LODREN-674888 format. One line per field, with one value per atom (N, C-alpha, C): residue number from 1; residue in one letter; atom name; x, y, z. Coordinates in nm, 3 decimals. Layout:
N
n: c(NUM,...)
res: c(A,...)
atom: c(CA,...)
x: c(X,...)
y: c(Y,...)
z: c(Z,...)
END
This chain:
155
n: c(1,1,1,2,2,2,3,3,3,4,4,4,5,5,5,6,6,6,7,7,7,8,8,8,9,9,9,10,10,10,11,11,11,12,12,12,13,13,13,14,14,14,15,15,15,16,16,16,17,17,17,18,18,18,19,19,19,20,20,20,21,21,21,22,22,22,23,23,23,24,24,24,25,25,25,26,26,26,27,27,27,28,28,28,29,29,29,30,30,30,31,31,31,32,32,32,33,33,33,34,34,34,35,35,35,36,36,36,37,37,37,38,38,38,39,39,39,40,40,40,41,41,41,42,42,42,43,43,43,44,44,44,45,45,45,46,46,46,47,47,47,48,48,48,49,49,49,50,50,50,51,51,51,52,52,52,53,53,53,54,54,54,55,55,55,56,56,56,57,57,57,58,58,58,59,59,59,60,60,60,61,61,61,62,62,62,63,63,63,64,64,64,65,65,65,66,66,66,67,67,67,68,68,68,69,69,69,70,70,70,71,71,71,72,72,72,73,73,73,74,74,74,75,75,75,76,76,76,77,77,77,78,78,78,79,79,79,80,80,80,81,81,81,82,82,82,83,83,83,84,84,84,85,85,85,86,86,86,87,87,87,88,88,88,89,89,89,90,90,90,91,91,91,92,92,92,93,93,93,94,94,94,95,95,95,96,96,96,97,97,97,98,98,98,99,99,99,100,100,100,101,101,101,102,102,102,103,103,103,104,104,104,105,105,105,106,106,106,107,107,107,108,108,108,109,109,109,110,110,110,111,111,111,112,112,112,113,113,113,114,114,114,115,115,115,116,116,116,117,117,117,118,118,118,119,119,119,120,120,120,121,121,121,122,122,122,123,123,123,124,124,124,125,125,125,126,126,126,127,127,127,128,128,128,129,129,129,130,130,130,131,131,131,132,132,132,133,133,133,134,134,134,135,135,135,136,136,136,137,137,137,138,138,138,139,139,139,140,140,140,141,141,141,142,142,142,143,143,143,144,144,144,145,145,145,146,146,146,147,147,147,148,148,148,149,149,149,150,150,150,151,151,151,152,152,152,153,153,153,154,154,154,155,155,155)
res: c(M,M,M,A,A,A,L,L,L,I,I,I,Q,Q,Q,A,A,A,F,F,F,A,A,A,T,T,T,V,V,V,H,H,H,R,R,R,S,S,S,A,A,A,A,A,A,D,D,D,M,M,M,W,W,W,R,R,R,E,E,E,V,V,V,G,G,G,P,P,P,F,F,F,Q,Q,Q,S,S,S,I,I,I,V,V,V,R,R,R,W,W,W,H,H,H,P,P,P,L,L,L,L,L,L,M,M,M,P,P,P,T,T,T,D,D,D,G,G,G,S,S,S,G,G,G,E,E,E,E,E,E,P,P,P,G,G,G,A,A,A,E,E,E,R,R,R,T,T,T,M,M,M,A,A,A,T,T,T,T,T,T,D,D,D,G,G,G,R,R,R,R,R,R,W,W,W,V,V,V,E,E,E,R,R,R,L,L,L,R,R,R,E,E,E,T,T,T,D,D,D,P,P,P,E,E,E,Q,Q,Q,R,R,R,L,L,L,Y,Y,Y,R,R,R,Y,Y,Y,D,D,D,A,A,A,S,S,S,S,S,S,S,S,S,D,D,D,L,L,L,P,P,P,I,I,I,T,T,T,D,D,D,F,F,F,E,E,E,G,G,G,E,E,E,F,F,F,R,R,R,I,I,I,R,R,R,E,E,E,D,D,D,A,A,A,P,P,P,H,H,H,K,K,K,S,S,S,T,T,T,V,V,V,I,I,I,W,W,W,T,T,T,A,A,A,R,R,R,F,F,F,A,A,A,V,V,V,T,T,T,S,S,S,G,G,G,N,N,N,E,E,E,K,K,K,D,D,D,V,V,V,N,N,N,D,D,D,A,A,A,V,V,V,R,R,R,H,H,H,F,F,F,L,L,L,R,R,R,A,A,A,G,G,G,V,V,V,R,R,R,G,G,G,I,I,I,E,E,E,R,R,R,R,R,R,Y,Y,Y,A,A,A,R,R,R,P,P,P,T,T,T,A,A,A,A,A,A,A,A,A,P,P,P,H,H,H,D,D,D,V,V,V,S,S,S,T,T,T,L,L,L,W,W,W,H,H,H,R,R,R,P,P,P)
atom: c(N,CA,C,N,CA,C,N,CA,C,N,CA,C,N,CA,C,N,CA,C,N,CA,C,N,CA,C,N,CA,C,N,CA,C,N,CA,C,N,CA,C,N,CA,C,N,CA,C,N,CA,C,N,CA,C,N,CA,C,N,CA,C,N,CA,C,N,CA,C,N,CA,C,N,CA,C,N,CA,C,N,CA,C,N,CA,C,N,CA,C,N,CA,C,N,CA,C,N,CA,C,N,CA,C,N,CA,C,N,CA,C,N,CA,C,N,CA,C,N,CA,C,N,CA,C,N,CA,C,N,CA,C,N,CA,C,N,CA,C,N,CA,C,N,CA,C,N,CA,C,N,CA,C,N,CA,C,N,CA,C,N,CA,C,N,CA,C,N,CA,C,N,CA,C,N,CA,C,N,CA,C,N,CA,C,N,CA,C,N,CA,C,N,CA,C,N,CA,C,N,CA,C,N,CA,C,N,CA,C,N,CA,C,N,CA,C,N,CA,C,N,CA,C,N,CA,C,N,CA,C,N,CA,C,N,CA,C,N,CA,C,N,CA,C,N,CA,C,N,CA,C,N,CA,C,N,CA,C,N,CA,C,N,CA,C,N,CA,C,N,CA,C,N,CA,C,N,CA,C,N,CA,C,N,CA,C,N,CA,C,N,CA,C,N,CA,C,N,CA,C,N,CA,C,N,CA,C,N,CA,C,N,CA,C,N,CA,C,N,CA,C,N,CA,C,N,CA,C,N,CA,C,N,CA,C,N,CA,C,N,CA,C,N,CA,C,N,CA,C,N,CA,C,N,CA,C,N,CA,C,N,CA,C,N,CA,C,N,CA,C,N,CA,C,N,CA,C,N,CA,C,N,CA,C,N,CA,C,N,CA,C,N,CA,C,N,CA,C,N,CA,C,N,CA,C,N,CA,C,N,CA,C,N,CA,C,N,CA,C,N,CA,C,N,CA,C,N,CA,C,N,CA,C,N,CA,C,N,CA,C,N,CA,C,N,CA,C,N,CA,C,N,CA,C,N,CA,C,N,CA,C,N,CA,C,N,CA,C,N,CA,C,N,CA,C,N,CA,C,N,CA,C,N,CA,C,N,CA,C,N,CA,C,N,CA,C,N,CA,C,N,CA,C,N,CA,C,N,CA,C,N,CA,C,N,CA,C,N,CA,C,N,CA,C,N,CA,C,N,CA,C,N,CA,C,N,CA,C,N,CA,C)
x: c(13.417,13.383,13.512,13.508,13.621,13.613,13.728,13.740,13.840,13.795,13.882,13.873,13.989,13.993,14.079,14.042,14.119,14.129,14.243,14.271,14.317,14.285,14.336,14.370,14.493,14.532,14.524,14.457,14.435,14.474,14.510,14.552,14.435,14.333,14.213,14.164,14.093,14.038,13.930,13.909,13.806,13.668,13.645,13.515,13.494,13.597,13.585,13.563,13.637,13.621,13.483,13.430,13.296,13.194,13.207,13.114,13.125,13.247,13.270,13.231,13.278,13.261,13.178,13.138,13.064,12.919,12.848,12.708,12.696,12.604,12.581,12.561,12.488,12.457,12.567,12.676,12.781,12.882,12.876,12.980,13.008,12.908,12.929,13.016,13.022,13.104,13.253,13.292,13.435,13.484,13.393,13.438,13.450,13.571,13.592,13.529,13.490,13.433,13.281,13.218,13.072,13.009,12.899,12.811,12.715,12.640,12.543,12.453,12.426,12.348,12.205,12.117,11.981,11.977,11.912,11.900,11.868,11.820,11.793,11.793,11.819,11.814,11.947,11.959,12.080,12.049,11.929,11.887,11.886,11.901,11.893,11.769,11.790,11.685,11.698,11.775,11.796,11.868,11.840,11.904,11.971,12.072,12.136,12.159,12.127,12.151,12.275,12.372,12.501,12.523,12.597,12.637,12.779,12.865,13.003,13.016,13.128,13.153,13.167,13.193,13.202,13.070,12.962,12.829,12.779,12.855,12.804,12.704,12.601,12.497,12.470,12.432,12.390,12.318,12.248,12.172,12.229,12.250,12.299,12.198,12.188,12.094,12.172,12.149,12.214,12.153,12.237,12.190,12.205,12.315,12.348,12.435,12.413,12.500,12.528,12.651,12.692,12.784,12.726,12.807,12.912,12.883,12.982,13.106,13.087,13.199,13.248,13.178,13.209,13.216,13.103,13.096,12.955,12.945,12.817,12.842,12.737,12.741,12.624,12.648,12.548,12.560,12.459,12.467,12.422,12.457,12.416,12.299,12.186,12.068,12.061,12.138,12.151,12.283,12.339,12.468,12.486,12.561,12.599,12.711,12.779,12.885,12.825,12.891,12.841,12.879,12.814,12.842,12.710,12.723,12.609,12.657,12.565,12.595,12.696,12.684,12.777,12.746,12.849,12.840,12.955,12.924,13.027,13.029,13.146,13.160,13.250,13.208,13.285,13.309,13.436,13.472,13.583,13.579,13.686,13.742,13.872,13.940,14.026,14.014,14.099,14.238,14.341,14.479,14.554,14.525,14.587,14.491,14.519,14.423,14.388,14.482,14.454,14.498,14.473,14.509,14.411,14.360,14.265,14.284,14.225,14.232,14.091,14.066,13.941,13.965,13.875,13.885,13.757,13.770,13.654,13.669,13.572,13.578,13.460,13.486,13.381,13.399,13.287,13.285,13.176,13.205,13.108,13.149,13.057,13.084,13.069,13.159,13.153,13.065,12.967,12.872,12.910,12.983,13.023,13.139,13.199,13.308,13.440,13.538,13.672,13.675,13.694,13.691,13.795,13.913,14.018,13.974,13.913,13.868,13.761,13.669,13.563,13.624,13.712,13.779,13.857,13.926,14.002,13.911,13.793,13.699,13.653,13.621,13.579,13.697,13.814,13.934,13.961,13.951,13.972,13.873,13.748,13.646,13.676,13.708,13.737,13.862,13.966,14.090,14.070,13.994,13.967,13.897,13.806,13.736,13.828,13.911,14.000,14.108,14.149,14.245,14.182,14.053,13.981,13.979,13.959,13.961,14.101,14.203,14.342,14.376,14.339,14.370,14.306,14.188,14.114,14.154,14.192,14.212,14.347,14.439,14.563,14.657,14.660,14.751,14.695,14.784,14.736,14.684,14.583,14.531,14.631,14.645,14.737,14.684,14.773,14.733,14.688,14.585,14.534,14.636,14.659,14.753,14.699,14.790,14.748,14.689,14.583,14.520,14.586,14.679,14.754,14.667,14.552,14.465,14.407,14.417,14.365,14.469,14.595,14.700,14.688,14.711,14.704,14.839,14.845,14.972,14.967,15.079,15.090,15.126,15.072,15.109,15.250)
y: c(22.430,22.290,22.211,22.124,22.036,21.916,21.864,21.743,21.653,21.534,21.438,21.306,21.244,21.115,21.019,20.893,20.786,20.673,20.603,20.501,20.371,20.260,20.130,20.051,20.001,19.913,19.770,19.686,19.548,19.454,19.334,19.233,19.141,19.204,19.134,19.209,19.143,19.211,19.310,19.411,19.510,19.443,19.347,19.278,19.202,19.133,19.061,19.158,19.268,19.366,19.429,19.456,19.515,19.420,19.290,19.193,19.193,19.209,19.202,19.331,19.446,19.570,19.675,19.648,19.745,19.768,19.669,19.696,19.807,19.897,20.011,19.968,19.861,19.816,19.731,19.702,19.612,19.681,19.810,19.887,19.836,19.792,19.747,19.621,19.545,19.423,19.453,19.570,19.597,19.723,19.808,19.931,19.905,19.917,19.882,19.977,20.098,20.193,20.189,20.103,20.103,19.992,20.028,19.931,19.881,19.774,19.730,19.845,19.851,19.960,19.916,20.014,19.990,20.038,19.962,20.004,19.886,19.917,19.812,19.875,19.793,19.836,19.874,19.853,19.884,19.973,20.026,20.112,20.257,20.353,20.493,20.521,20.595,20.623,20.539,20.429,20.344,20.425,20.395,20.464,20.366,20.415,20.340,20.436,20.391,20.469,20.412,20.498,20.455,20.502,20.422,20.459,20.410,20.501,20.463,20.410,20.345,20.290,20.399,20.524,20.634,20.711,20.662,20.719,20.819,20.849,20.940,20.866,20.941,20.881,20.972,20.910,20.985,20.893,20.954,20.881,20.916,20.814,20.834,20.779,20.848,20.808,20.784,20.668,20.633,20.715,20.789,20.872,20.801,20.730,20.670,20.547,20.445,20.329,20.287,20.248,20.205,20.085,19.963,19.843,19.824,19.866,19.852,19.937,20.056,20.143,20.116,20.028,19.992,20.117,20.188,20.306,20.330,20.397,20.454,20.590,20.672,20.807,20.817,20.891,20.902,21.039,21.074,21.196,21.166,21.256,21.242,21.335,21.277,21.359,21.412,21.352,21.405,21.354,21.430,21.393,21.458,21.392,21.451,21.553,21.550,21.648,21.778,21.891,22.019,22.036,21.957,21.963,21.974,22.020,22.028,21.996,21.969,21.940,21.826,21.724,21.611,21.526,21.500,21.409,21.310,21.183,21.081,20.998,20.945,20.853,20.739,20.618,20.497,20.429,20.409,20.359,20.254,20.157,20.057,20.060,20.090,20.102,19.979,19.924,19.811,19.864,19.807,19.848,19.743,19.617,19.504,19.386,19.273,19.162,19.122,19.130,19.093,19.203,19.326,19.439,19.552,19.613,19.722,19.824,19.940,20.047,20.091,20.096,20.150,20.300,20.381,20.527,20.576,20.637,20.686,20.837,20.910,21.056,21.117,21.224,21.299,21.448,21.514,21.660,21.713,21.821,21.875,22.015,22.086,22.218,22.209,22.273,22.278,22.396,22.371,22.476,22.552,22.487,22.554,22.478,22.540,22.476,22.493,22.422,22.427,22.343,22.408,22.340,22.228,22.250,22.148,22.024,22.042,21.928,21.847,21.916,21.847,21.771,21.837,21.769,21.648,21.663,21.551,21.435,21.464,21.358,21.280,21.350,21.283,21.204,21.264,21.196,21.068,21.077,20.961,20.848,20.884,20.784,20.716,20.794,20.735,20.649,20.699,20.621,20.491,20.495,20.373,20.271,20.317,20.227,20.163,20.242,20.184,20.098,20.132,20.046,19.912,19.915,19.790,19.703,19.765,19.692,19.638,19.721,19.676,19.557,19.564,19.453,19.324,19.337,19.217,19.166,19.255,19.216,19.251,19.312,19.360,19.248,19.141,19.033,18.949,18.907,18.819,18.689,18.636,18.507,18.399,18.300,18.191,18.110,18.071,17.990,17.854,17.804,17.673,17.567,17.467,17.362,17.287,17.238,17.163,17.030,16.993,16.864,16.763,16.685,16.592,16.485,16.459,16.357,16.399,16.525,16.570,16.564,16.533,16.524,16.394,16.399,16.280,16.215,16.090,16.015,15.908,15.891,15.783,15.655,15.545,15.416,15.376)
z: c(11.624,11.647,11.669,11.765,11.791,11.698,11.661,11.580,11.649,11.684,11.752,11.676,11.651,11.585,11.666,11.659,11.721,11.620,11.621,11.521,11.589,11.526,11.568,11.443,11.437,11.327,11.376,11.299,11.339,11.225,11.260,11.163,11.128,11.075,11.027,10.905,10.822,10.705,10.750,10.669,10.701,10.705,10.616,10.616,10.747,10.794,10.922,11.038,11.037,11.144,11.141,11.022,11.012,11.073,11.046,11.106,11.258,11.311,11.455,11.529,11.481,11.556,11.483,11.360,11.281,11.319,11.368,11.404,11.510,11.488,11.576,11.721,11.741,11.877,11.939,11.867,11.918,12.008,12.022,12.092,12.234,12.303,12.442,12.447,12.339,12.337,12.332,12.277,12.262,12.333,12.380,12.448,12.598,12.653,12.793,12.895,12.855,12.951,12.957,12.878,12.871,12.952,13.015,13.079,12.971,12.996,12.896,12.852,12.722,12.664,12.635,12.628,12.582,12.438,12.355,12.216,12.128,12.011,11.914,11.776,11.678,11.540,11.482,11.352,11.277,11.158,11.153,11.043,11.089,10.996,11.035,11.121,11.228,11.325,11.450,11.444,11.562,11.669,11.795,11.906,11.998,12.069,12.177,12.293,12.413,12.534,12.599,12.621,12.669,12.813,12.888,13.024,13.046,13.092,13.119,13.261,13.284,13.417,13.523,13.480,13.578,13.590,13.529,13.549,13.445,13.342,13.237,13.150,13.106,13.022,12.903,12.792,12.674,12.578,12.482,12.380,12.244,12.162,12.026,11.927,11.812,11.707,11.579,11.519,11.392,11.280,11.209,11.097,10.964,10.948,10.818,10.841,10.761,10.764,10.620,10.594,10.460,10.475,10.476,10.494,10.385,10.262,10.154,10.182,10.236,10.272,10.414,10.485,10.624,10.713,10.716,10.803,10.850,10.962,11.005,11.065,11.058,11.117,11.215,11.321,11.426,11.491,11.570,11.649,11.791,11.881,12.021,12.043,12.083,12.106,12.249,12.338,12.474,12.530,12.623,12.679,12.814,12.903,13.030,13.014,12.900,12.875,12.821,12.846,12.794,12.646,12.561,12.417,12.340,12.217,12.127,11.986,11.898,11.758,11.743,11.826,11.821,11.698,11.619,11.504,11.514,11.505,11.511,11.384,11.354,11.241,11.284,11.253,11.281,11.147,11.113,10.979,10.993,10.903,10.897,10.755,10.747,10.617,10.592,10.472,10.431,10.399,10.461,10.434,10.352,10.374,10.306,10.323,10.260,10.272,10.415,10.506,10.646,10.741,10.701,10.786,10.757,10.863,10.846,10.958,10.938,11.037,11.075,11.204,11.257,11.278,11.225,11.238,11.303,11.420,11.494,11.506,11.457,11.451,11.526,11.599,11.667,11.637,11.604,11.586,11.679,11.747,11.842,11.882,11.943,12.000,12.151,12.222,12.368,12.407,12.494,12.531,12.657,12.746,12.870,12.933,13.033,13.104,13.030,13.078,13.022,12.894,12.780,12.651,12.644,12.698,12.695,12.773,12.889,12.969,12.896,12.830,12.755,12.638,12.564,12.452,12.500,12.612,12.667,12.707,12.759,12.797,12.675,12.567,12.444,12.386,12.383,12.332,12.412,12.544,12.630,12.596,12.575,12.543,12.409,12.305,12.174,12.180,12.245,12.255,12.332,12.439,12.514,12.426,12.341,12.251,12.149,12.083,11.983,12.048,12.168,12.240,12.275,12.308,12.332,12.208,12.094,11.967,11.941,11.961,11.939,12.028,12.154,12.246,12.198,12.145,12.104,11.966,11.875,11.736,11.675,11.748,11.686,11.642,11.712,11.677,11.562,11.471,11.363,11.422,11.358,11.404,11.365,11.448,11.418,11.301,11.214,11.100,11.151,11.089,11.128,11.086,11.170,11.131,11.010,10.928,10.810,10.853,10.790,10.817,10.725,10.780,10.697,10.636,10.692,10.636,10.502,10.467,10.338,10.228,10.263,10.163,10.087,9.957,9.875,9.871,9.899,9.898,9.790,9.719,9.620,9.693,9.648,9.712,9.682)
END
């Protein structure tokens, strides 16, 4: 079985990142290679049908979600790639009060073709996703200017 991981470090809290990118159906908002997806639901058993900009299609089913641990696990029930037994995990780890790491993991078996090419295709997809997250969230948010009208002044 192949194991591929991709990481993104962002300057946001894990809780904020989970709200932004953690929902199973939110992937199309941050993954640059995806076309709009079909799907609904955030509970185990929910499905999403994915299509990439280069025409690949597949269906994923949510197996488990744990908002407290900020993770979900899913599998691919069909794919244009020659793979089987695909298991994915999407996790957000708290590193510091305003810093977290997105960890995206895929495990699968290649059924035919050049194993390196298939692994590279999955790696490319995961990396593109975490790079999309980095581009959107890697920089610290600017501190809000102080509202001087809230300062108390002595006469």
